[in-house]
Steps between C-alpha positions, in 0.01 A plus 500: 500500500766697309606177326141424397450856377823481298384170347161647402669804344736272307212288368305812396808640331544173315135502387529863385827425321378198308130581455363579157402862455127524418373746238249775574202466268183698447176380658281292269158418643458184293623176652662431163829676427700567179800305634564143610661586837717761670784270614774682312812302418718737702626307800809685617694174516461456124775624270636460148847435364653408165751229405709575191642218279831471315613813318821363345642221290526685167249755629270686263524876511208698638311214668626576851390862475164391361453273803605774742245737347224245549605421857484872579146506361401217738665665808596198715663560838833359380670281236718187547712348224603140436842593357676520162499878507814559288670299225815429704717200409816708501785567746542852358409729792448807281261306279309373803481851648358634174238224491389573857486871422277433200267274701481729803427800278190314388401378847514851647186578298301263722278696740532239773784299666683232299662196665799341326548121464810347339475295181770308316553797264552729802720269706707312242849515644693626800545848350125534452428348841737748665344792316153384607613499864651845455187646341225321693663387825375140498383242251222355721279671756145528634241758594149489645196703405153478657590169663627343178860377480693567178811284446728620216753223439794431269483182292835604347671472839878476458478614134502134394128452443529409133703196604325409823209730591411495868528699822819502705492358852526857625191607306313192619582596860377854427166368371462265794570782747267745324211254492554415867488868590176554305278206595160678501497693173187466288698398192857450379605623154822356355689655206799349320614475140523131412213255569717281718227241554581391141866435597528159674850582634386816685507337843498822705199625306327172587569579865351849453191357335459261790521795742233682296266201481338569836404860417294675234737621232550588134820478295593723205778423247597559136803377299324281236324791323188284481212550743381200698298467818617207714301370795709352780355395833184701416702821458561706185851494354541738207744496211451835329555578132672828407480875502753565227715185511546286190170332417338335199171667607286216366224600740303378797466142377878468515550711814707747296408868544614825661321565830524574869321326786256703707455364853220611730546393860171450683401357836416176316839484331649631175319547171704500178447666165733494201504839336625442150645814355209485255236347731414336835488126577443297816773295666413188298574664167730200458578209729787258533254218428407651164865552403575140598208393283642690202837331557326163509359567152855544372590160642172329402330696219119499510496497118700223328544420132564126480795448263440348159768242410558344161734244348612535142267762354223686686137481393348780292274581792623459855282512811616664820321431827476817711430442869358767732503438875402707802637350822431811708200624698456798266312519171725544197465655156737385225587669174733336248602699192656284226729639230574254220860417419665432167354176368260469795142630484277452807126450445421791731689805621328559833386271783302625799404296804340553839573241768355496847717396792608136468387456139694351207429509130675410176457564131656374177673759283547391134806650330568486127862409418615641167776268381795621299559796731736537792250549777511745787291456817149621567516762775235446766469798737318381811335730755332381821290752692357474850355762730827580679776371273600444140744263327647510151718266299600432143508148351676403175286229338673288236511136383785301658690224330514189714867419569609155615796392713719239331663214685877535485670246277834539679597549863542871561789634704450854633825660387401760239611274214200429275648195323217275629223724364540479123238730344335769719139543383411852615665829413472877534687755291524866605358719223743785578831311532678175423437370853263206533466160660378145451372277779331172577332318789548130573448256783609166639353309794635742764569841348378761258779655293516829311780595260550854370752576224559876469648676199663823619806649330557759775485347847487759778514337845763691697367409842616170646144441625182456298291815498226665298723769350717283276471218248323192626243229430183472708251219549170587665265211572178420682473138620135536610212312341382648170172626645717737702818564303329556163275768645781699661363407841773563755578637842487881514879512544534301177844390386697305756192320627281324239700666222855371535809613316852397409765738368849437368742770387814431288740647755779253412577224251301269727231634734212393726156621601471827687268585791506140626388614844165608350432170321336181627743220590602274215505750214836485325657644191831562331612693195804560287605743234495378141643618170177687422394604850418275795284202595325403824345178627240511776365211707168491692423199724170337415442486875439876483231452235352213698476722806270733307312251279546151641702209367306502172603856414383606156637843405731788576488859383836635380636824362857555384662842475846634422640832626718660233738782583756622248820703532420862573137435599368696797194414702339157525571228242253415224275211599432243226217267609362190334147586610383836637554574869235319703432813700338627179240222543522261203300197627641165391813631331808277529311194625689169459318168534638166607450229239 
């Protein structure tokens, strides 16, 4: 009987504890009432907390205090960080102490508890790690509140996270033990600095994620300074933007803004709201899918200006085909502003298009070519707008001379001696110095050859290895089919994949290619110093071109550049390029065609 009575009392106490408090209202005789219902959203199990993003990484003065003021206005129960609280990156203990003093002087203005989490700026080296332990006792820990488990972890474990971010075995064991001891919580909240699910080598994190997979959970991180909501196993994984850290602040469509995350824990699970320091947004203010979509536009632009090629002399009026494509499930608006270049006059200065999901469209843009003038490109500023994202690019539109690859008349030996080449057809002279170069491209039945003859009266190549901070000759090439290479279509990581490169630096009287470990097999090259500078021969197997285009390969896109550093120069060498850098988006420039 006493046991039954105790059970009844416990149940009643539980009901009283978790019941919603009902309001007392005046009596209204009408069956209709001036309210929808009286079920107030005041369950005692509900609570609110805030997650603060990165404060540092060239932090901007005043933003942290602005965020603290707004958090105090909202009055959450507590605040949890995701790290990068101080600038760090120094072994100077006095400097670190001063940085922590500055940060903590700001944090003390919070009117609620603040929970520290280590970021790479806070836990950079052993001195900083030791000082963290001294100040805060531990670098990973947990607490529970209203049957919710909060795991505050250290993705910088061992102070080596920038090289190999992950949890130590000891931290993994701590997580495993903590989860085992808290099997019936309503929710698990995980806080760490780096989004380790984006690091394939983070094996212990993968074990943690597997442990979390069977329970309801949310994960909060920072580090990239660009907001993105990831969905993994039907759970929300957040990468927050900043609250004072370095940020381009391009806005919601880029996930770049100052904010904090407001979390409301309810009996149905958490609800999230992004409180921008100048507004409020829901948790999907930006998603990883949208950011991936923007990146895909950089690799495969939705607006392409088909290159115009000419042989001999261009026509007085050239016609560019402009292709618009929408391969997404969102409607797109396009705006193209055209600014005429010297000697080039487009027939219109503005193009606007609306494309529904999956649509494609093209138009012909006539351009008047004024002969007798050295032309400069038309600048096409392209903007794509969708409901939740935006993309911008700039295209340099110009006529391209059609270059052909000659068959070699003599067998070419790759030794840096250009005796087999006779006349080199193409040249570039630096307008600010006497440095320049000539080059040519030839082929036989197995190889493509490139010769570069550099005039440089002051060779500066002190390192015994090729590098980007001394004199050298570069060849960048794209072996893809023209419908890809001419349009700057490439993998997002660019050079080293579709864009390949060869570099040789005159480090001795005779020298070879540098960075061989980063080049596809079969690429060779040798150079030697000459009376007027140095010369380099490069060799590309046709098998490489055939891999991209088939046995009947037709073209290759090439750019040649020389780095020129003179005695007494500081900083990076001058870069003298035959055609402008492809990253500037000059479709069709440097295209060579097989005869």
